[in-house]
Backbone bond lengths (Angstrom), bond angles and torsions (degrees), N, CA, C in turn:
res aa  C-N    CA-C-N  psi(-1)  N-CA   C-N-CA  omega(-1)  CA-C   N-CA-C  phi
1 M - - - 1.462 - - 1.534 109.32 -
2 R 1.325 116.11 138.21 1.455 121.41 -172.89 1.529 111.13 -81.35
3 L 1.330 114.94 139.46 1.455 121.55 -174.77 1.527 110.14 -135.66
4 A 1.336 116.39 132.36 1.460 122.37 176.73 1.524 109.12 -126.05
5 I 1.343 116.31 139.48 1.461 122.77 177.78 1.531 108.10 -116.98
6 L 1.327 116.62 127.02 1.456 122.16 -178.43 1.527 110.43 -108.35
7 S 1.334 115.37 134.93 1.461 121.98 176.82 1.520 108.63 -133.90
8 C 1.332 116.02 144.43 1.465 121.58 174.02 1.526 108.46 -120.39
9 Y 1.307 115.98 132.74 1.466 120.09 177.35 1.520 108.38 -147.92
10 F 1.321 116.36 120.30 1.461 121.12 -178.44 1.521 110.10 -116.95
11 G 1.319 115.51 137.91 1.450 121.66 -171.19 1.512 109.82 107.77
12 K 1.303 116.29 -175.93 1.469 120.89 -178.43 1.523 110.42 -63.88
13 L 1.311 116.25 127.47 1.457 120.88 179.79 1.524 110.15 -65.50
14 P 1.322 118.44 137.36 1.463 122.64 -170.32 1.529 113.52 -83.67
15 W 1.316 115.08 168.82 1.465 122.10 -177.09 1.516 112.79 -61.03
16 Y 1.329 116.59 -34.34 1.470 119.43 -174.88 1.518 112.90 -74.65
17 L 1.339 117.61 -5.86 1.461 119.32 176.17 1.525 111.12 -58.39
18 A 1.329 117.55 -33.66 1.472 120.60 -179.56 1.525 110.97 -60.29
19 Y 1.327 117.06 -40.58 1.461 120.42 178.73 1.527 111.15 -72.26
20 F 1.323 115.69 -38.24 1.461 120.44 175.94 1.529 110.62 -57.62
21 L 1.332 116.30 -50.84 1.466 120.49 -178.31 1.522 111.69 -62.97
22 H 1.326 116.09 -40.05 1.461 120.03 179.44 1.526 110.66 -60.90
23 S 1.327 116.24 -41.17 1.466 118.86 179.71 1.525 111.41 -72.61
24 C 1.334 117.58 -29.84 1.468 120.45 175.44 1.526 111.16 -64.16
25 A 1.330 116.09 -35.97 1.461 120.64 -178.46 1.522 111.81 -60.49
26 Y 1.322 116.93 -27.81 1.458 120.90 179.99 1.534 112.17 -89.23
27 N 1.331 115.59 9.12 1.467 121.59 173.26 1.528 108.57 -124.72
28 P 1.344 117.53 63.08 1.470 120.94 -170.54 1.521 114.44 -66.76
29 T 1.343 118.20 -15.90 1.461 119.80 179.84 1.527 112.08 -91.80
30 V 1.322 116.56 6.42 1.466 121.85 175.59 1.522 107.87 -116.36
31 D 1.337 117.43 135.94 1.463 121.64 176.20 1.519 109.50 -100.43
32 F 1.330 115.77 137.19 1.459 122.53 -179.46 1.525 108.91 -118.91
33 F 1.329 116.50 130.72 1.452 122.45 177.59 1.526 108.44 -116.74
34 I 1.320 116.72 126.39 1.463 122.47 177.82 1.521 108.36 -115.16
35 L 1.325 116.84 111.79 1.457 121.58 174.58 1.518 107.98 -89.60
36 T 1.308 116.62 121.69 1.463 121.42 -173.62 1.514 110.50 -153.27
37 D 1.338 115.17 159.85 1.463 120.25 174.46 1.521 111.81 -106.21
38 D 1.330 116.98 3.42 1.463 121.31 -179.35 1.528 109.41 -93.13
39 R 1.307 115.96 108.44 1.468 121.58 -179.70 1.528 112.34 -97.23
40 S 1.324 116.36 7.17 1.463 119.59 -172.77 1.519 113.69 -91.43
41 Y 1.322 118.10 -3.64 1.450 118.86 -177.22 1.521 110.44 -65.20
42 E 1.312 115.31 121.88 1.467 120.13 -173.92 1.520 112.97 -103.14
43 G 1.331 117.04 -6.29 1.455 118.95 -179.45 1.514 111.19 -72.38
44 G 1.329 115.84 150.39 1.443 118.98 175.09 1.516 109.63 -70.29
45 H 1.293 116.33 156.37 1.461 118.90 176.77 1.522 109.60 -137.46
46 P 1.318 116.84 150.80 1.464 120.23 -176.35 1.523 111.30 -67.80
47 P 1.323 117.46 159.21 1.471 121.10 -175.30 1.520 114.20 -66.54
48 N 1.332 118.29 -16.93 1.466 119.75 179.07 1.521 112.31 -91.34
49 V 1.340 117.29 6.05 1.467 121.99 173.88 1.527 108.14 -109.38
50 H 1.333 115.51 127.61 1.458 121.05 -174.84 1.535 109.43 -122.24
51 F 1.322 116.47 119.89 1.458 121.28 175.87 1.530 108.51 -86.57
52 V 1.326 115.53 127.60 1.466 122.00 178.01 1.521 106.55 -117.16
53 Y 1.327 117.01 112.12 1.459 120.22 -172.07 1.530 110.84 -88.63
54 R 1.328 114.04 115.18 1.461 123.17 177.04 1.523 108.30 -142.41
55 T 1.308 116.85 153.47 1.450 120.40 172.50 1.524 108.78 -91.35
56 L 1.323 115.80 162.78 1.462 119.83 176.89 1.526 110.02 -60.70
57 E 1.319 116.66 -36.74 1.465 121.23 179.48 1.532 110.97 -65.82
58 E 1.316 116.81 -37.59 1.468 119.91 178.82 1.525 110.82 -68.23
59 V 1.322 116.71 -39.74 1.462 119.91 177.80 1.523 110.11 -66.07
60 Q 1.318 117.02 -40.85 1.462 120.30 178.12 1.533 110.97 -60.90
61 A 1.321 116.67 -42.89 1.466 120.71 -179.70 1.523 111.12 -65.95
62 L 1.331 116.85 -42.26 1.462 120.36 178.94 1.520 110.84 -64.70
63 A 1.341 116.79 -45.51 1.464 120.72 -179.67 1.522 110.44 -62.17
64 S 1.314 117.67 -42.43 1.464 121.30 179.88 1.522 111.01 -61.73
65 A 1.334 116.08 -43.21 1.463 120.23 -178.86 1.521 111.55 -66.34
66 R 1.320 117.38 -42.27 1.462 119.96 -175.66 1.526 112.57 -77.20
67 L 1.332 116.25 -32.90 1.458 120.41 -177.39 1.522 112.70 -89.02
68 G 1.322 116.75 -17.02 1.455 119.25 -176.18 1.515 112.54 68.33
69 V 1.342 115.58 28.44 1.457 123.37 -178.22 1.531 107.34 -132.89
70 P 1.350 118.93 138.62 1.468 119.65 176.46 1.532 110.76 -73.84
71 V 1.316 115.73 80.64 1.465 122.20 -174.98 1.525 110.30 -62.17
72 Q 1.329 115.70 137.10 1.454 121.92 178.84 1.528 109.86 -115.22
73 L 1.321 115.88 113.46 1.463 121.47 178.05 1.524 108.24 -119.71
74 G 1.318 115.43 77.28 1.456 119.81 -179.12 1.514 112.95 -65.16
75 N 1.328 116.45 -25.55 1.461 121.98 177.98 1.515 108.98 -154.05
76 G 1.321 115.67 167.38 1.465 120.27 -177.21 1.512 113.57 -61.91
77 Y 1.341 117.32 -30.00 1.466 119.80 -176.36 1.520 111.68 -65.94
78 K 1.331 117.54 -30.08 1.461 121.30 178.11 1.527 111.40 -60.93
79 L 1.347 116.60 -21.02 1.466 120.13 178.20 1.526 112.51 -59.58
80 C 1.339 117.07 -22.11 1.467 119.05 177.78 1.525 111.11 -55.69
81 D 1.333 116.86 -39.16 1.461 120.10 179.58 1.522 111.70 -66.46
82 L 1.321 116.29 -25.86 1.462 121.18 -176.29 1.534 112.64 -87.22
83 K 1.315 117.93 -11.20 1.463 121.32 -173.19 1.534 113.85 -52.28
84 P 1.342 120.20 -44.97 1.469 119.04 -178.28 1.521 113.33 -62.41
85 A 1.337 117.30 -15.72 1.460 121.33 -179.81 1.527 113.12 -98.55
86 Y 1.323 118.23 2.85 1.467 120.15 -177.40 1.528 112.37 -56.62
87 G 1.317 117.55 -42.42 1.458 120.02 -178.74 1.512 112.80 -64.07
88 F 1.331 116.26 -27.63 1.461 122.03 178.08 1.520 110.85 -83.07
89 I 1.324 116.55 -42.04 1.469 121.17 -177.76 1.527 111.29 -73.18
90 F 1.329 116.74 -45.79 1.466 121.56 -176.03 1.535 110.32 -103.40
91 R 1.309 114.87 47.75 1.475 120.21 -172.55 1.520 112.84 -59.64
92 E 1.335 117.50 -31.67 1.470 119.42 179.92 1.526 111.48 -64.99
93 L 1.310 117.18 -33.93 1.463 120.45 -178.34 1.525 112.14 -70.38
94 V 1.326 117.06 -33.35 1.471 119.54 -174.80 1.522 112.59 -97.93
95 E 1.311 117.26 0.96 1.466 120.23 -179.35 1.535 110.34 -59.12
96 G 1.319 115.99 131.16 1.459 121.14 177.83 1.510 114.96 91.36
97 Y 1.328 117.46 -7.11 1.463 121.09 177.91 1.530 110.15 -92.34
98 D 1.329 116.00 146.81 1.464 120.60 177.24 1.519 111.62 -76.26
99 F 1.326 116.18 -37.02 1.461 122.77 176.96 1.526 108.94 -134.43
100 W 1.299 115.57 149.19 1.461 121.04 169.26 1.532 107.19 -128.84
101 G 1.309 114.65 159.91 1.453 118.56 178.88 1.507 111.27 -142.65
102 H 1.331 116.26 155.43 1.455 119.27 167.80 1.524 107.84 -100.21
103 G 1.321 115.17 134.79 1.454 120.48 -177.11 1.505 111.14 -141.23
104 D 1.312 117.07 158.21 1.461 122.53 175.50 1.523 109.40 -97.55
105 I 1.338 115.99 168.41 1.469 119.02 178.01 1.525 111.99 -102.34
106 D 1.332 118.36 -3.64 1.473 119.52 172.97 1.526 109.17 -87.47
107 I 1.318 113.73 55.08 1.458 122.56 -173.60 1.523 109.23 -137.20
108 I 1.313 115.64 141.88 1.461 122.23 168.05 1.523 106.16 -116.34
109 Y 1.317 115.88 118.64 1.459 121.16 -176.66 1.523 111.99 -86.58
110 G 1.314 114.65 146.41 1.446 121.96 163.30 1.524 107.60 -93.47
111 N 1.315 116.37 -146.26 1.467 120.91 -179.91 1.532 108.88 -86.92
112 I 1.319 116.16 100.98 1.461 121.21 -174.99 1.525 111.44 -60.82
113 R 1.319 117.54 -43.62 1.467 120.42 -174.17 1.533 112.81 -70.34
114 N 1.313 117.56 -17.40 1.464 118.50 174.37 1.519 111.59 -67.78
115 F 1.326 116.88 -20.56 1.461 122.20 -179.10 1.530 111.85 -109.49
116 I 1.322 115.92 -44.27 1.468 120.59 -179.08 1.526 107.65 -91.82
117 T 1.304 114.93 83.37 1.457 121.31 -174.20 1.528 111.52 -86.46
118 K 1.316 116.25 164.07 1.468 121.09 175.83 1.521 110.67 -59.88
119 E 1.326 116.67 -38.86 1.465 120.78 -179.92 1.519 110.87 -62.00
120 L 1.329 116.52 -42.57 1.459 121.21 179.21 1.524 110.47 -64.42
121 M 1.312 116.50 -41.92 1.458 121.17 -177.75 1.527 111.73 -71.08
122 R 1.301 117.12 -29.58 1.467 119.18 177.27 1.532 111.42 -70.58
123 E 1.325 116.52 -33.82 1.466 120.56 -170.75 1.524 113.88 -90.12
124 Y 1.347 117.82 -30.20 1.465 119.73 -169.99 1.524 112.08 -118.58
125 D 1.335 115.60 156.87 1.459 122.93 -179.83 1.522 112.60 -95.67
126 L 1.329 116.71 -31.49 1.459 122.81 177.11 1.515 108.45 -131.39
127 I 1.322 116.05 145.30 1.462 120.71 178.61 1.524 108.41 -132.10
128 S 1.340 115.93 117.50 1.462 122.43 178.54 1.518 109.10 -108.71
129 V 1.334 116.57 148.27 1.469 120.23 -178.02 1.531 112.27 -100.32
130 R 1.322 115.91 17.29 1.461 121.85 166.31 1.518 107.67 -123.73
131 A 1.323 115.87 152.38 1.458 120.19 -178.59 1.517 112.68 -83.48
132 D 1.347 117.56 -13.97 1.460 119.70 -170.27 1.524 115.12 -112.70
133 W 1.336 118.82 -24.01 1.465 120.20 177.71 1.531 110.72 -158.76
134 L 1.317 114.44 167.32 1.460 121.05 -178.51 1.528 110.60 -68.38
135 T 1.309 116.50 134.12 1.464 121.99 -174.91 1.524 110.72 -97.93
136 G 1.325 115.77 111.95 1.448 120.15 179.47 1.514 113.93 -65.06
137 C 1.322 116.87 -27.56 1.469 120.13 -178.08 1.526 112.79 -75.83
138 F 1.345 116.75 -17.82 1.468 120.83 178.41 1.531 107.98 -166.07
139 L 1.308 116.07 108.68 1.464 121.44 179.71 1.517 108.51 -146.09
140 L 1.319 116.58 132.77 1.462 121.68 -176.10 1.524 111.44 -107.56
141 F 1.340 115.16 143.87 1.454 123.10 -179.52 1.533 109.43 -127.65
142 R 1.330 116.50 138.37 1.455 119.19 170.01 1.528 108.24 -62.63
143 N 1.311 116.90 133.90 1.462 120.35 -174.98 1.524 110.42 -87.10
144 C 1.327 114.38 80.25 1.453 120.94 175.22 1.528 107.34 -143.31
145 D 1.314 116.80 160.81 1.458 120.46 -173.61 1.524 111.91 -59.73
146 R 1.313 117.55 -40.50 1.465 121.27 -178.82 1.520 111.87 -59.61
147 V 1.320 117.22 -44.16 1.464 121.22 -178.03 1.525 110.97 -80.76
148 N 1.322 117.20 -35.08 1.463 119.76 178.79 1.523 112.50 -65.77
149 R 1.339 116.22 -21.20 1.465 121.31 176.32 1.529 112.04 -100.24
150 L 1.300 117.45 12.13 1.465 120.82 -175.26 1.530 111.65 -57.85
151 F 1.317 117.23 -37.41 1.469 120.77 -179.53 1.526 111.79 -58.46
152 M 1.343 116.79 -26.01 1.460 120.65 -179.77 1.525 112.66 -71.09
153 Q 1.331 116.41 -11.35 1.456 120.48 177.08 1.528 111.71 -73.84
154 S 1.322 116.70 -15.42 1.463 120.02 175.92 1.532 109.36 -76.57
155 R 1.304 115.86 131.14 1.464 119.68 179.44 1.530 111.73 -65.74
156 D 1.331 117.06 -13.89 1.466 121.39 -172.36 1.520 114.65 -113.08
157 Y 1.326 119.14 7.81 1.458 118.35 -170.75 1.531 112.11 -63.26
158 R 1.316 118.20 -37.38 1.458 120.19 179.16 1.532 110.88 -64.05
159 R 1.313 115.98 -43.44 1.457 120.79 178.38 1.530 110.56 -60.48
160 V 1.326 116.39 -44.77 1.470 120.92 -178.42 1.521 111.24 -62.84
161 F 1.330 117.24 -46.47 1.459 120.65 -175.91 1.527 112.41 -70.31
162 A 1.325 116.78 -29.61 1.464 120.77 -177.18 1.525 113.04 -86.28
163 D 1.314 117.05 -5.55 1.463 122.52 -178.78 1.526 108.30 -108.38
164 G 1.315 117.58 131.44 1.461 121.16 -178.78 1.513 114.20 -71.64
165 R 1.335 117.52 -9.63 1.467 120.62 179.47 1.523 110.45 -75.43
166 H 1.338 115.45 146.47 1.464 120.79 178.42 1.524 110.04 -84.62
167 Y 1.345 116.71 126.57 1.461 122.55 -176.33 1.525 113.94 -109.22
168 C 1.323 118.15 -1.32 1.472 120.82 -172.65 1.533 109.89 53.99
169 F 1.325 114.48 42.42 1.459 121.86 -177.79 1.515 111.75 -65.29
170 D 1.342 116.76 -35.88 1.463 120.78 -176.41 1.521 112.53 -66.54
171 E 1.338 116.43 -19.58 1.461 120.54 -178.65 1.532 110.38 -116.80
172 T 1.334 117.82 -96.06 1.471 119.54 -167.16 1.524 115.16 -132.67
173 N 1.346 119.23 9.86 1.465 121.25 -170.13 1.527 110.24 55.29
174 F 1.334 114.80 42.61 1.472 124.18 175.67 1.533 113.16 67.27
175 Q 1.323 116.91 20.35 1.463 120.64 179.02 1.532 111.37 -103.26
176 H 1.326 116.62 36.50 1.463 121.74 -176.23 1.532 112.03 -58.36
177 D 1.305 116.91 -46.82 1.471 120.19 -175.44 1.521 111.77 -61.61
178 A 1.320 116.76 -38.84 1.459 120.12 -179.22 1.527 110.98 -64.70
179 F 1.326 117.09 -41.61 1.465 119.87 177.12 1.523 110.84 -68.45
180 T 1.330 116.66 -38.45 1.461 119.70 177.39 1.525 111.07 -61.94
181 D 1.312 116.60 -34.51 1.471 121.23 178.44 1.519 112.66 -73.94
182 G 1.319 117.09 -3.80 1.456 120.73 175.37 1.514 115.43 85.78
183 K 1.328 117.08 15.26 1.455 119.49 179.35 1.526 110.77 -70.29
184 R 1.326 115.54 147.58 1.456 121.02 176.79 1.532 108.58 -70.81
185 Y 1.320 116.53 147.04 1.466 120.08 -175.50 1.523 112.46 -57.81
186 T 1.324 117.73 -30.40 1.462 120.73 179.50 1.529 112.19 -71.55
187 E 1.326 116.48 -16.44 1.458 121.42 179.59 1.529 112.56 -94.40
188 I 1.327 115.87 1.21 1.463 120.50 -175.48 1.519 109.21 -112.06
189 P 1.322 117.92 98.42 1.463 120.09 179.33 1.518 110.71 -68.97
190 S 1.308 116.61 144.39 1.459 120.78 178.06 1.520 108.89 -151.75
191 E 1.323 114.95 157.06 1.462 119.80 -178.56 1.517 111.33 -66.88
192 I 1.327 115.59 -37.87 1.469 120.40 178.25 1.534 108.18 -132.84
193 E 1.311 115.71 161.08 1.467 120.34 177.95 1.526 108.51 -81.85
194 S 1.328 115.41 103.28 1.461 121.25 -177.10 1.523 110.80 -75.63
195 M 1.333 115.57 172.80 1.464 119.95 177.28 1.518 111.84 -62.87
196 M 1.322 117.61 -34.57 1.460 119.89 178.25 1.527 110.80 -64.95
197 H 1.317 116.70 -41.16 1.465 120.17 175.75 1.539 110.32 -62.02
198 V 1.322 116.07 -43.94 1.467 120.83 -179.84 1.520 111.14 -61.21
199 V 1.337 116.37 -48.64 1.464 120.80 -175.82 1.523 110.92 -63.87
200 R 1.317 117.83 -43.31 1.469 119.56 178.53 1.524 111.36 -65.12
201 R 1.307 117.48 -37.87 1.469 120.79 178.51 1.523 111.14 -64.82
202 L 1.318 116.79 -46.06 1.455 120.43 -178.86 1.528 111.90 -73.29
203 E 1.328 116.57 -30.05 1.465 119.58 174.52 1.524 110.03 -62.67
204 E 1.315 117.38 -43.71 1.472 121.13 177.71 1.519 111.32 -61.73
205 A 1.346 115.73 -35.92 1.463 120.48 -179.59 1.524 112.16 -77.96
206 G 1.344 116.49 -9.25 1.464 120.84 178.03 1.510 114.39 79.21
207 T 1.343 117.57 20.52 1.462 120.09 -177.86 1.526 113.83 -105.55
208 I 1.328 117.26 -3.17 1.465 121.37 176.96 1.523 108.59 -143.26
209 R 1.324 116.03 147.26 1.467 120.56 -179.06 1.532 109.57 -120.16
210 P 1.318 116.90 92.52 1.466 119.96 178.47 1.525 111.53 -91.27
211 Y 1.330 115.12 153.02 1.465 121.79 176.71 1.517 108.36 -123.74
212 F 1.318 116.02 130.20 1.456 122.26 178.88 1.528 109.36 -124.93
213 D 1.329 116.37 129.10 1.460 120.80 173.69 1.522 107.67 -156.67
214 H 1.319 115.84 159.93 1.462 119.97 -174.24 1.528 110.21 -96.38
215 Y 1.331 115.19 96.04 1.455 122.50 -179.11 1.530 111.81 -113.67
216 I 1.328 118.27 9.18 1.458 122.51 -169.36 1.529 110.71 -120.24
217 I 1.332 115.74 149.78 1.465 122.02 168.26 1.531 107.14 -118.37
218 E 1.330 115.98 131.31 1.460 121.77 176.40 1.527 108.50 -128.85
219 G 1.330 115.66 -175.82 1.459 118.63 -178.58 1.518 111.16 72.49
220 T 1.350 115.69 -154.26 1.469 121.00 179.97 1.529 110.07 -132.00
221 P 1.336 117.11 63.45 1.462 119.00 -177.21 1.527 113.96 -77.62
222 G 1.348 117.26 -18.78 1.456 119.65 -173.96 1.520 110.62 69.77
223 R 1.323 115.08 -167.92 1.472 122.87 176.69 1.533 113.04 57.38
224 L 1.332 115.30 31.33 1.458 120.90 175.43 1.525 109.27 -105.19
225 A 1.321 115.89 138.85 1.464 121.21 178.26 1.520 109.28 -131.05
226 W 1.319 115.60 134.22 1.465 121.79 175.76 1.521 107.16 -114.56
227 D 1.325 116.32 122.57 1.461 120.65 -175.97 1.515 109.86 -136.00
228 K 1.327 115.70 104.14 1.466 122.69 175.83 1.526 111.72 50.03
229 G 1.320 115.72 45.10 1.462 120.60 174.40 1.508 115.47 97.46
230 T 1.307 118.02 -8.50 1.464 120.85 178.55 1.532 108.66 -105.96
231 L 1.312 116.11 127.68 1.457 122.54 -179.94 1.521 108.24 -108.16
232 S 1.325 116.47 127.32 1.464 119.79 -177.98 1.516 110.56 -132.43
233 Y 1.326 114.94 154.81 1.463 122.66 -179.33 1.525 108.92 -120.71
234 K 1.334 115.29 125.29 1.463 122.89 179.02 1.531 113.02 57.99
235 K 1.318 117.09 24.60 1.472 122.95 -179.73 1.525 112.39 60.88
236 E 1.336 116.36 17.33 1.462 120.41 -175.88 1.519 113.72 -122.80
237 Y 1.336 116.65 -36.82 1.454 120.10 -170.87 1.525 110.93 -121.99
238 E 1.319 116.14 129.39 1.457 119.05 172.60 1.529 108.31 -79.53
239 V 1.332 115.79 143.74 1.457 122.34 -174.86 1.527 109.28 -126.07
240 L 1.331 116.80 142.88 1.458 120.11 177.96 1.526 110.84 -72.23
241 L 1.342 117.13 -43.16 1.458 119.04 -178.22 1.518 111.28 -156.21
242 Y 1.328 114.54 155.90 1.460 121.91 170.10 1.519 107.67 -114.45
243 H 1.327 115.55 126.53 1.459 122.05 179.46 1.523 108.37 -96.11
244 L 1.322 116.79 119.61 1.468 121.96 -174.83 1.530 113.10 -83.40
245 I 1.306 118.79 19.30 1.461 121.85 -172.16 1.531 112.80 -54.76
246 K 1.335 118.14 -34.68 1.461 121.59 177.93 1.531 112.34 -96.19
247 L 1.321 116.79 -38.01 1.467 119.66 -177.83 1.527 111.36 -60.96
248 K 1.324 117.42 -37.81 1.467 119.64 -176.64 1.530 111.72 -68.55
249 E 1.331 117.16 -14.39 1.464 120.38 176.35 1.530 111.85 -78.63
250 V 1.337 116.32 -28.44 1.469 119.46 -176.05 1.526 112.56 -107.50
251 Y 1.330 117.14 -16.92 1.471 120.18 -176.40 1.524 109.59 -118.37
252 R 1.311 114.91 116.54 1.461 121.32 175.42 1.519 107.71 -131.10
253 P 1.319 117.58 92.27 1.468 120.29 -174.16 1.524 112.23 -63.64
254 V 1.308 115.17 143.35 1.464 120.64 175.89 1.524 109.89 -66.61
255 R 1.331 114.61 -36.46 1.463 119.96 -178.73 1.517 109.33 -146.28
256 V 1.316 116.44 133.00 1.459 121.90 174.25 1.526 107.53 -93.05
257 P 1.324 118.39 134.52 1.477 119.42 -179.47 1.521 111.74 -53.89
258 R 1.316 115.74 138.19 1.468 119.82 177.53 1.528 110.51 -59.15
259 R 1.305 114.77 -35.98 1.467 120.42 176.98 1.533 107.61 -123.59
260 I 1.310 116.69 116.34 1.467 120.31 -179.46 1.527 108.22 -67.54
261 P 1.333 118.12 130.49 1.470 120.49 -177.58 1.522 112.87 -66.77
262 E 1.308 115.46 158.91 1.459 121.44 -179.31 1.528 112.07 -74.35
263 T 1.309 116.04 -17.53 1.465 121.61 175.26 1.520 108.25 -136.04
264 F 1.321 116.89 130.65 1.457 120.39 174.39 1.530 109.07 -150.36
265 F 1.324 114.66 168.38 1.460 121.40 -174.48 1.527 109.83 -128.10
266 I 1.321 115.41 152.99 1.460 121.17 -178.23 1.528 108.29 -124.37
267 S 1.323 115.62 113.25 1.457 121.82 178.13 1.533 108.09 -96.26
268 P 1.333 118.83 -179.38 1.474 119.68 176.69 1.525 113.73 -66.29
269 T 1.342 118.00 -11.94 1.454 119.59 -174.96 1.522 115.14 -128.02
270 R 1.344 118.81 -8.73 1.464 118.59 -176.06 1.522 111.51 -164.75
271 I 1.333 114.20 171.31 1.466 123.07 171.07 1.523 106.64 -113.52
272 Y 1.318 116.16 130.88 1.468 119.07 -176.59 1.521 109.57 -146.55
273 S 1.318 115.56 161.92 1.469 120.67 179.98 1.527 109.97 -115.51
């Protein structure tokens, strides 16, 4: 089954893109689309990674036209709220795929297909790589009109898209801990109805089939090894992806290798071979 992952990044592309692209190369049956305004990237990229050059203003105009909402994208980070609508906004990019996903580029992938199997894709409409809430850094959607419009089930989606403030709409409206604690969505007050609230509500109603499992490593635990496309933790567990959200705050390499090695390791403070 065909799978596409969409990412948006505006501004100078970061150092960790080299590791992201290297890990994408070892997932040749997945297509990756990066919408960006940075045309200066000189590194080679694998054939399954496609750069789509757009400005933030062009994306805002397209989103506003397709959604019928005056979308406000004051900065690239606000795009997080728009992620659940990517399949609807960028419909031409995902045409012909069985599933599409929104993903970040501060990610090093392991073997995606070892986790996202055909059986899983046949049975479920959404696939999250955390067991407790929807993961904004990597979330898959069945590519059909019903699921591509899922964000419209939120009573607040127009308000969220028209406001330049970030609401964490793609995940939980900042109510991560409450969902992790296992509280029912009706017991979790929030300023707006987030995608997690929507998915749990529709799951109870039997109109959506989400899948949650823990396939991700975040934070700075160290003891991660990447070897020719396989990512493992503590030499015991294979992992779908490592999210560099914390590591990139403490590790800023002076120089990224011109050629990323086929084997490297990730400690709490750096990436090394």
